[in-house]
C-alpha positions as CSV (number, residue, x, y, z in Angstrom):
1,X,112.6,24.1,113.4
2,X,113.5,27.5,111.7
3,X,112.9,30.8,110.8
4,X,110.4,31.7,108.3
5,X,112.3,31.1,104.7
6,X,109.8,34.4,102.9
7,X,110.6,37.3,104.7
8,X,108.2,40.5,103.3
9,X,109.2,43.9,104.8
10,X,106.1,44.7,106.9
11,X,103.9,42.7,109.1
12,X,100.4,41.3,108.3
13,X,96.7,40.0,109.3
14,X,96.5,36.3,109.5
15,X,92.7,35.8,110.5
16,X,92.0,32.6,112.8
17,X,90.0,30.7,110.2
18,X,93.4,31.0,107.6
19,X,96.0,30.3,110.3
20,X,94.3,27.0,111.4
21,X,95.6,24.9,108.2
22,X,99.3,25.8,109.2
23,X,98.9,24.4,112.4
24,X,99.8,21.0,111.7
25,X,101.1,18.2,113.9
26,X,104.5,18.6,112.6
27,X,104.7,22.4,113.1
28,X,103.6,21.7,116.5
29,X,106.4,19.3,117.4
30,X,108.8,21.4,115.6
31,X,109.4,18.5,112.8
32,X,108.0,20.7,110.2
33,X,108.7,24.3,109.2
34,X,105.6,26.9,108.4
35,X,105.3,27.0,104.6
36,X,106.2,30.5,104.4
37,X,105.1,31.4,101.0
38,X,101.8,30.2,101.0
39,X,101.2,31.9,104.5
40,X,102.2,35.4,103.1
41,X,99.9,35.0,99.9
42,X,96.7,34.8,101.7
43,X,97.7,37.5,104.7
44,X,96.4,40.7,104.5
45,X,99.2,43.6,104.3
46,X,99.5,46.1,107.2
47,X,100.0,49.8,106.5
48,X,103.7,50.4,105.4
49,X,104.7,52.1,108.6
50,X,108.0,51.3,110.7
51,X,106.1,49.8,113.5
52,X,105.2,47.1,111.5
53,X,108.6,46.5,110.3
54,X,109.2,42.4,109.8
55,X,112.5,42.7,110.9
56,X,112.5,44.8,114.0
57,X,110.7,42.3,115.7
58,X,112.3,39.1,114.3
59,X,115.7,40.8,115.4
60,X,114.1,41.1,118.5
61,X,113.0,37.7,119.2
62,X,116.2,36.3,118.2
63,X,117.8,38.2,120.7
64,X,115.3,37.1,123.2
65,X,116.3,33.3,122.8
66,X,120.4,33.9,122.4
67,X,120.3,35.8,125.9
68,X,118.1,33.3,127.6
69,X,118.9,29.8,126.6
70,X,119.8,29.0,130.2
71,X,116.1,30.0,131.5
72,X,113.8,30.2,128.9
73,X,110.9,31.8,131.0
74,X,113.1,34.4,131.9
75,X,112.7,35.6,128.7
76,X,109.1,36.9,129.3
77,X,110.1,39.8,131.4
78,X,112.7,40.9,129.1
79,X,110.8,40.5,125.9
80,X,107.5,41.8,127.2
81,X,108.5,45.8,127.4
82,X,110.4,45.9,124.5
83,X,107.9,43.8,122.3
84,X,105.4,46.6,123.5
85,X,107.6,49.5,122.7
86,X,108.7,48.5,119.2
87,X,105.0,46.9,118.1
88,X,103.6,50.4,119.3
89,X,99.8,49.6,119.0
90,X,96.4,51.2,120.2
91,X,94.7,48.7,122.4
92,X,92.2,48.4,119.4
93,X,94.9,47.3,116.8
94,X,96.2,44.8,119.5
95,X,92.4,43.3,119.5
96,X,93.1,41.8,116.4
97,X,94.0,38.1,116.5
98,X,95.4,38.4,113.1
99,X,98.2,40.4,114.0
100,X,99.3,37.8,116.6
101,X,98.8,34.9,114.6
102,X,100.7,36.2,112.0
103,X,103.5,36.9,114.5
104,X,103.6,33.1,115.9
105,X,103.3,31.8,112.1
106,X,104.8,33.9,109.9
107,X,107.7,35.8,111.7
108,X,108.6,34.0,114.9
109,X,107.3,30.2,114.9
110,X,110.9,29.1,116.1
111,X,110.2,31.4,119.1
112,X,107.1,29.8,120.1
113,X,108.3,26.5,120.0
114,X,111.4,27.5,121.9
115,X,109.3,28.9,124.7
116,X,106.4,26.5,125.0
117,X,108.0,23.4,124.2
118,X,107.3,20.9,127.3
119,X,110.4,21.1,128.9
120,X,111.1,17.6,130.1
121,X,110.1,16.7,126.0
122,X,112.7,19.2,124.3
123,X,115.5,16.6,124.1
124,X,113.2,13.4,124.2
125,X,110.3,12.2,121.9
126,X,109.0,15.1,120.4
127,X,105.7,16.3,122.3
128,X,103.3,19.2,120.8
129,X,103.3,22.7,121.9
130,X,99.7,23.8,123.0
131,X,98.1,25.3,119.8
132,X,96.7,28.1,121.9
133,X,100.5,29.4,121.9
134,X,99.9,29.8,118.2
135,X,96.3,30.7,117.8
136,X,94.8,31.4,120.9
137,X,93.2,33.9,123.5
138,X,95.1,37.3,124.3
139,X,96.2,36.2,127.7
140,X,97.5,32.9,126.1
141,X,99.0,33.3,122.9
142,X,102.8,33.6,122.9
143,X,103.1,37.2,122.0
144,X,99.9,38.5,122.7
145,X,100.3,37.7,126.5
146,X,103.4,39.7,126.5
147,X,102.2,42.9,124.8
148,X,99.1,43.1,127.1
149,X,100.8,42.2,130.1
150,X,103.3,45.3,129.3
151,X,100.1,47.2,128.4
152,X,98.4,46.6,132.0
153,X,101.2,46.2,134.1
154,X,103.3,49.8,133.0
155,X,102.7,52.3,135.3
156,X,102.7,55.4,132.5
157,X,105.6,55.5,130.7
158,X,107.4,53.0,133.1
159,X,108.3,49.3,132.5
160,X,109.8,48.7,135.5
161,X,106.4,47.0,137.0
162,X,106.3,45.0,133.9
163,X,109.8,43.4,134.7
164,X,108.7,42.7,137.9
165,X,105.4,41.3,137.3
166,X,106.6,39.0,134.3
167,X,109.2,37.5,136.3
168,X,106.5,35.6,138.2
169,X,104.7,33.3,136.0
170,X,101.3,33.1,138.1
171,X,101.2,37.1,137.7
172,X,101.3,36.5,134.3
173,X,99.2,34.2,133.7
174,X,96.5,34.6,136.1
175,X,96.3,38.3,136.4
176,X,95.6,38.8,132.6
177,X,92.3,36.8,133.2
178,X,90.9,39.0,135.7
179,X,88.5,42.2,135.1
180,X,90.7,43.8,138.0
181,X,93.9,44.0,135.5
182,X,92.5,47.1,134.2
183,X,92.4,48.6,137.4
184,X,96.0,50.1,137.4
185,X,95.9,50.8,141.5
186,X,94.8,47.0,142.0
187,X,97.7,45.8,139.4
188,X,100.5,48.6,141.0
189,X,99.5,47.5,144.3
190,X,99.8,43.7,143.4
191,X,103.3,44.3,141.7
192,X,104.5,46.1,144.9
193,X,103.9,43.3,147.0
194,X,106.1,41.2,144.5
195,X,109.0,43.9,144.5
196,X,109.1,44.2,148.1
197,X,109.3,40.2,148.7
198,X,105.7,39.9,150.3
199,X,105.1,37.5,147.4
200,X,107.9,35.5,147.4
201,X,106.6,31.8,145.3
202,X,103.9,31.5,142.6
203,X,101.4,29.9,145.2
204,X,101.2,33.1,147.7
205,X,100.9,35.5,144.1
206,X,98.0,32.9,143.2
207,X,96.3,33.3,146.8
208,X,96.5,37.1,146.6
209,X,95.4,37.3,143.1
210,X,92.4,34.9,144.2
211,X,91.6,37.0,146.9
212,X,91.8,39.8,145.5
213,X,89.3,39.0,142.8
214,X,86.8,37.8,145.5
215,X,87.0,41.1,147.1
216,X,86.5,42.6,143.7
217,X,82.8,41.1,143.5
218,X,81.5,43.3,146.6
219,X,84.3,46.0,147.2
220,X,84.8,48.5,144.3
221,X,88.1,49.2,144.1
222,X,87.6,52.1,141.5
223,X,85.9,54.2,144.6
224,X,88.3,52.8,147.5
225,X,91.6,53.8,145.2
226,X,90.4,56.2,142.1
227,X,92.8,56.5,139.0
228,X,93.4,59.1,136.7
229,X,91.5,58.7,133.3
230,X,93.1,56.9,130.2
231,X,94.7,59.3,128.0
232,X,94.1,58.3,124.3
233,X,95.9,61.6,123.1
234,X,99.2,60.5,124.7
235,X,98.7,57.1,123.5
236,X,98.1,58.2,120.0
237,X,101.3,60.6,120.2
238,X,103.5,57.2,120.8
239,X,102.1,55.3,118.3
240,X,102.7,58.4,115.7
241,X,106.4,58.5,117.3
242,X,107.5,55.3,115.8
243,X,108.2,56.4,112.7
244,X,111.2,58.6,114.1
245,X,111.8,56.3,117.0
246,X,115.3,54.8,117.7
247,X,115.4,50.8,118.1
248,X,114.8,49.5,121.8
249,X,117.7,48.9,123.7
250,X,118.7,45.7,124.3
251,X,120.0,46.6,128.1
252,X,118.0,49.6,128.9
253,X,114.2,49.1,129.6
254,X,112.6,52.0,126.8
255,X,110.0,54.1,127.8
256,X,106.1,53.5,127.1
257,X,103.4,56.2,126.4
258,X,103.5,59.3,128.4
259,X,100.5,58.8,130.3
260,X,100.1,59.9,133.9
261,X,101.3,57.4,136.4
262,X,99.0,55.6,138.7
263,X,98.1,57.9,142.0
264,X,100.4,56.9,144.8
265,X,97.7,57.4,147.3
266,X,95.8,54.7,145.5
267,X,98.4,52.2,145.4
268,X,99.3,52.6,149.2
269,X,95.8,52.1,150.0
270,X,95.8,49.1,148.1
271,X,99.0,47.8,149.2
272,X,97.7,47.8,152.9
273,X,94.4,46.3,152.2
274,X,95.7,43.7,150.1
275,X,98.6,42.8,152.9
276,X,95.8,42.1,155.0
277,X,93.6,39.8,152.5
278,X,97.2,37.6,152.2
279,X,97.7,37.6,156.2
280,X,94.0,35.4,155.9
281,X,94.3,33.6,152.5
282,X,94.6,30.0,152.4
283,X,98.1,29.1,151.1
284,X,99.5,25.7,150.8
285,X,102.4,24.8,153.5
286,X,102.4,28.6,154.7
287,X,104.1,28.4,158.4
288,X,102.0,29.4,161.3
289,X,102.5,29.8,164.5
């Protein structure tokens, strides 16, 4: 399983219907490469902007694989903020599955296999990667899930909460599917509990997320913990700034859009409330006194 042999200068869009024929059993088991020439012939070109340069994403993915061979799940926390800061998108642009299909099939099919091939089968009989990692919903697809995690988990320009959140697979896999993920104080409060050690295992994160989601059905978090308004102008300035931006550092976290940070008072309010929810949440193997 290797990287694509045909390398256009800029990224493209590959709609779902065009991506499906390339998702062969051979590809999903790592036995075959993507037919890159044919794929690039049917994919639609994106604008020739620096943020869409093919090589920038490819180099980033190769560094992620090189640096995390011993623990592949840790690549998520490293790659998510850097992918987001390199591929500067508006949410509208990020909602197009054609972009993520192309990244998975036209830029880095080897990464998708490397990251998501069933761990117990990597050296034994080939087992297929779930097709949803190549072409799937935004919270499942290999690259979309990381970009949206960075978008929802960052605190204004600060990507450190993204690193914390993506270090817990339950947070990464579950929070993106919940409606409350778009309420920044809720997200930052849960991340705070991850960072301070209150949530020390994935089953605890899962229990709290279930409790938060249930509470959101009857409690208006927007009223309890208000947030500042979304700043599309700041995001657009960040997108436009990609033309003159330096490549993201591999050692130091980049900075995201200059949006206001989440109000501290709102985060503190929900941190205390979520501590109470967590104390009452049913958790397997929780010690009782």
